[in-house]
N, C-alpha and C positions, 0 to 999 in steps of 0.2 A: 382286534376291532369287533365290537358287538354288532351283529347284523340286526337291522330293524325288522320288525314283524312284517309279513307280507300284506299287501293291500287286499281288501275284500270288497266285493260289490255284488249286489243282487236286487231282485225285484220282489217286493212284498205287496200282495194284493190285499187291500183293506175292505172287507165286505161286511154287510149287515143289513138289517131291516131299516126302513126310514127312521130318522131321528134317533139313531143309536149313539150318535156323537162321533161318527167317523171323521168328519172334517175337523172337529175340535181336537181330536186325538192326533191327526196328521200334523196340524199346526203345532201342537205341543211337542211332538217328536222332532220336528224340524227346528223348533225354537223361535219361530216367527210365523206370522200369518201368511199362508199361501192359498188357503181355501176359504171361501165365504161361509159364514155361519149364521143361522137364524133359528128361532124356536120352531119354525114351521118344518114339517116333514117334507122330504123330497126337495130340499134346497139345492143340493148338488145335482146337476143335470148331466154333465159330461165327465169323462175320465180326466183326472188331473194328477200329475205326479209331483209330490213333495220330495225334496232331496235333503236327507239328513246325514250328518257326519257323526260317527262314534269312533274315536281314536283312528285306527287304520281302515275302518269300514265306511263305505258309502251306501246308505240305505235308500233305495228308490221306492218310495211309498206311493202306490197308486190309490188315490182316493176315489172310490166309485160311487155312483148313485145308489141310493137305497133300493133294495130289491123288494118288489111288491107285485101284486097281480095287475098287469097292464090292461087298460081299457081303451086308451086312445093311441094314435100313432106316436105321439110324443112319449107316452108311457112306455110303449114297446121299444122305442129307441133308447130310452134311459136304462131299462132293464138289460137290453142287449149290451149296452156300454159297460154295465156292471160286470157281466160275465166275461166280456172280452178283456176286461182289466185283469183277469186271472191268467190269460194266455202267457205261457212262458214264465210264470211266477216261480220263484224259489221257495216261497212259503205263502200260505193264505192265513190272514188274521181275521177271524170272525169277531166283530164287535157286537156285544149284546147290552142293551140298556138294563142294568141290574135293578133299577127302580121299577121299570115297567114289567120286567119278568119275561117269561117265555110264552108268547102269544102265537097265533096262527102265522103271522109274517115271519117270525123266527123259525117256526117249524118248517116253513116252505124252503127257507135257505138251508136248513139242516139236511133236509131230504136230498137236496141237490149236491151237498158237500160230501155226503156219506161215502160215495163211491170214488172220490177223487184221490189220487195217489200222492199229491204234494204234501209236505209237512203242514200240519194245521195247528194253529194256536188259537185258543179261546181267550178273549179279553172281555171280562165283565166290567163295564164302564159305569160311571156315575155312582160309585160305591159310597160316596159321601152323602148321597141322598137315599140310599137303599136301606131296607130293613136288614140288619146284619145277620140274624139267624137264617134268613131266606137265601143269603148269598151262597152258602155251601150247598144248599138244596138245589139251586139253579145250576151250579157247577157240576154236581153229581148227575143230574138228569141229562145235561147236555153232553157230558162225557160218556154216558151210556149210549147215546144216539150216534155219536161220532168219536172216533179214536183220536182225540186231540193229543198232540205231543206235549203241550204245556198249557197251563191255565194261569191267567194273571188277573188280579183285582186292582183296578186303577180308577182314578178320577182325572179325566183329561182336563176338566175345568180348573181343578186346584193343583194339578201336577203330581198328586199322590200316586206313587207306584210307576210313574212314567220313566224315570231314569233306569229302573230295574228292567222294565219292558224293553227299552231301547237297547240296553246292553245284551239282553237275551236275543233280540232280533239280529243284532250285529254279529253275534257269535254263530248264527246259523247260515250266514252268507258264504258263498263259495269264494275261494281265492281268485283274484283277478283284478285288472286295472280299473280305476274309477272311470265312469262314463261321462262325467260332467266336471267342470271346473269347481274348485273347492268353494268359491263364493256364490255359486248358482244354487237357488233354493227351490226352483220350480221349472217345469218344461213349458209352462204356459207362455204364449206370446203376449206382448204388451197390449195388443188389441183385445185379446181374450180377457186379460186381467181388468182392463178398463170396463168392459161389458159386465164382468162378474161383480165388480165393486158397485156399479150402478144398480144391478139387479138385487144385490144384497140390501141396498137402501129401500128398494121397492118393498121387499119383504118386511124389513124392520119397521118402516114407517106406515105401511098400509095394513099390515096384519091380515085380518080376515076380510077386509073390504075388497081386496082385489084377488080373484082366484088365479089359478096357475096359467090362465090364458093370456100370458104376457111374455114378452121377450125383449132383450136389448140388443140392438144391432149397431155396431160401431162402423159408421159410414166413412169417417175420415180420421186418420191419426197421423199427425205430422209434428216435426220439431221446428220451432221458430228459431231465427238467427240468434236470439238471446239465450238459447238453451232451454227455454220453457217448451211445454208440449200443448198442442191444440187438438182437442178431441170433439168430434161431432157424433152424436148418437141419436137414434130414434128408438123410442119405446113403443113396441107394437102391442096393440090390444085388439080384441075381437069385436068390441061393440062401442058405440058412442057413449053409453053410460059408464063404461070403464075408463074411457078417455077423461070424462069429467071427474072421476075419482082421482086419477093420477094428477090432473091439473090442480084440483082443489079450488076453493073459492078465491076468485081473483088471481089464480095462478100461484097461490101461496105454497101449495104442497109440492109442486114440481120445483119451485125455487129452493125449498128446504132439501129435497132429494138431491138436487144438483149441488148445493152448498156442502152437504155432508160427503157426497161422493167425491167432490173436488178435493176436499181436505184430506180424505183417505188416500186418494191417488197421489197427491203431492207428497204425503208421508212415505208411501211405498216407493215412489220413483225418485224422491229426493230433489225434485225440481218443481217450480210453479206449474200448475196445470190450468188451462183454460178449457172449461167443459161446457158444451152447448147441447141442450136436450130439447127434443120436441116429441110430441106424442102423435102417433099415426094409427088410425083405425084401419086394420087390415083383416077383414073376416076370413077365417080359414087359414091364418098364417101358419098353423101347424102342418099344413100340407104343402108348404113352400120348400122344395128340395134344397135350394141354394142357401136358405137360412139355416138349415141343419148343419151344413158345412161350416157356416160362420160361428155357430155356437158349439162346435166340436162334437157333433153327433153324426152317426151314420144314418142314412135313409133306410127305414125298415118298412117293408110292405105289410 
């Protein structure tokens, strides 16, 4: 009787500067959407784990906020969450935007990685958009700065190079039992997923109109007797002018935000969703300790 290969399971911290494509890459590796994505930098706020399967290996992919120079309490909490995502990691995957190249934000991450002992992988992302001759130059410079174990060229958006990367990551994991059921793709709670989906729509629909001074708080999440889900959320903003932006003329914008978020949540959860949104002006919400727990961040002084 042929013995089946042993199971493997391990933690891979996905790091990088803002807008490097970390969340898109985690979604591509998992094979479905587990992290919200928008063209805006710093979309990811809290640590989120995507769970991918590659043959006998279970990859626990920690999608971390982009690392940047923090200026506010929320910034400090996001950067702290990124580095905490590397705690106990079996490997660190640095994602670099190959189109944007190596700027100050990438250098800042590189300096912090140089002295770490974990296996480190370099992933040059967005190669479909990058100038090909510059790719090898970026790879050479980054490998001079940090002793990366392997370098990969991928496009998370198109899927190019993702299967090879996934196989290489799986091969690096230690032998051991899986930590999650085979059909589980994320460690996020349904309340967190609901808040993240609505926040994604804020970013996608409002673009530069609404700054980062907004948050989504899921006040109520319950199942109805018919199997559908009822969700009540408040969108927190710092000023009355921001409230007007979210509402839109005659309430048209918030209706569209709610409609798209509801459709996405119904698709993810596989049941009808009843979503109720309201906008609340709360000056200084970034200093509300309880809200940080709700959105999955630690309080940072």
